[in-house]
N, C-alpha and C positions, 0 to 999 in steps of 0.2 A: 276438218275436224280431225283430231287425234286419232291413233289405234293403237292397241294393245292387244297381246294374247293372255291370256291366263287358264288356269286348270282349277277345276273343280275336283272332287274325288273321283268322279267317274268320268268326266267330260273335258274336252276341248273347247274353249270359248274364245270368241273375236269381239272385242268392244270398240265401239266408236263412239265418240265423246266431244263435246264442247266444253268451254271453262266452266259453265254454270248450267247444268241441264236440270230441267224442272219436272221431266217425266223420263221414265224408265220404259224402253221399249224391248221386247224379246222375241225372239224368232228361232224355232228349230228349223235346221238346215241339213241338206245333204250336199255331195258335189256338185249337182245340178243347179242349185239355189245358191250355192257358195260363190259359184263364178259371176254373179250377177249383183252381189252383195254392194259393192261400192257404187254401181249404177243406181240401184235401189236407194240407197243413202242420201245420195245425191238427189235424187228425186223427192224424197221425205222434205229434205233440208229446202227445196226451191217450192214446196207446196205448204208448208207449214208455218205457223205464226209462233213458235215458242222452239227455245232450245231443248235439247234431247240428248240422253245417252241410249246407245242401240247395242244389244248382245246378242249374238248368233252363237248358237250351241251345236255341235255336229251330231247328227243323227247317222248310226252305222247301219241299222237294220230299219229301213223306212215301215215296211209292212207291219213290223212286230212292235217297235217300240212307239208309235203313233196310234196304234187301233185300240180302241176302248175295251173291245171283246174280241174273241175269237170268230172269225166268219170263212167262209169259203172262197177259194178264187173267183174273181169277176173277170179277169183277163190273163192270160198264161196260166202257169201251174203254181204260183205260188200263192198260198193261203195269208190269213190276216191273224195277227197273235194277239195277245191282250196286254200288250207293255206299258200302255198309257198310263196305268196308276204310277208304275216306278219313274216313268219319264216326268210326270206331275210332280212327284215327291223331290225328284232332282231339282226341279225349277224352284219349288218353295222352300224346300230346306238346304239346298247348296248354292244354287246360282244367284237368286236374290240376293241372299245375306253375302255372298261373296263379291258380287259387283256393288252392292252399297259401300263395302269395306274397302275394297281396292279403287273405286272410282270416287270415294268420298261422298256418295249421295245422303241425301236426308232419308232418316229412317221412315218418314212419314211420305216419301215420293211416291206419287201415283205410278203404276206398274201397267202397261199394256203387253197382252200376249196376242201375237198374231202368227198367221202360217198360211202357206199356198198348198191346195190340193189337200193330201191327207193330213198335213201339217195344219191346215184350215180346220178341219173336222175335229182334230186334237186340241185346238184353241177352243173351238165352241165348246166341246165336251168338258175341257177344263172350268168353263166357267160355270158350269153345273155342278162341280165339285169342290171349288176352292174359293174363298173370298178374298183372294190375295190379289186379283185384277182389278183394277177401275173398269177397264174395258178391254174386249176382245176384238180380233178380227178375223174373220173367217173368209178367207179370198179364194175363190174358186174352190170352196171346200166340197169335201168327198160325202156330201148329204145324201148321196145315193147308197151309203154304206147300211148293209144288212140291219135291221132293227134299230137305225137311228130314228126314223121318223116316230116310230112308237116310245121311244125314249124320250126325245123332245116334248113330246106329249102329255107326258106324266110326271115330268120335272120343271125346275125353274131356275134360270140363271141367277148366279149369286155377283154379279157384277152390274154396274150401272147402264153401260151403253155396249151395244155390239154392232159392228159394220160387218155387212154381208156383200158379197159379189158374185157375179158369174158370167162369163162370156156367153153372147147370144147365140151361139152356135153348138155349145156344149151339150145340148139336150138332142140336139139332132144327130145321134148315132144310132147304128144299128144294135148295139150292145143293149138289150132291153133293160136290164140294171142300171145301168150308166145312163141311160136315157130319161130315168126318173129324177134326175138331179134337177132339173128347170121346176118341176111340179113340188118337189120336196123343198128347195129353197125357199119357192114361194109360200109355204105352208109354213115353214120355220121363221118367215117374217111375219106372217099372220099372227103366229104363237107370241113371239116377242111384242107386237104392239098389244094384244089381248092383255098381255102381262104387265104392260106400260113400262117396258124396257125402251130407253130412248135408243132408236137403230135407225139404220138406212140399208137399201137393197140396190145397189148399183150394177147396171148391166154394162159390158164392155162388149166392144166388137170382138169377133174371131171366137176361134176354139179354145180349148182349155189351156195350148201352149203357146197363144199368142201374147206376148209381152208380160211375163210374170213379174219382171222387175218393176215396171209401171203400175201394174196391178197393186202390186204390195205397198209401194209409194202412195198410192191414192188411199190405201185403206188405212196405213199407219197415220197420215197425215189428217183423215178425218179426226181420228181419235186424238190426234194432239190438238187439232184446231176446235174440239168439242170438249175439252178439258177445262173444269171449271177454274 
């Protein structure tokens, strides 16, 4: 795959693409995820049945830029901000138009938004707040987030497909808030099925930090392979 970098008005982006991509994949990433991007993209290519373009954009402040609303610290002393709305506007108003122009993509190309951990929660939240995405991936998403379960129960995603995954040891933690992640993702999956959203919930071996590149690859590949 070819790789280029480009700038939107506010973010640095890295794009990986084939000659004739038929789906645009988008992922917010910080330094931790960025070091595994090429491994992840190779994994997607090995699992998917169609060509794609992949664009990652850099997140400077993880807890602020990806959080849908303010929340108290869960670990450490850093609280959560409410920057998800601004980040979503960047994706829909800057990144997607720029990527389509630079990579010479069709105006009607399906778009998939996905992410890991808090970026996974951001992707799910974005599905409730924008119709720009054909499908989203919540990969080990932070559905333990304060108020998320209630929010999901009162709203409906605007996308057609949702991929969910979690490590089978993620809910086995002494942190009571984070331990709710297992029950909450099962609840999320039940909501999606009740709303007739085409979806899946995949369980992976290990805890939250096991094989993020492989987990992300499986999520994006599922969306690609289920694209009409």
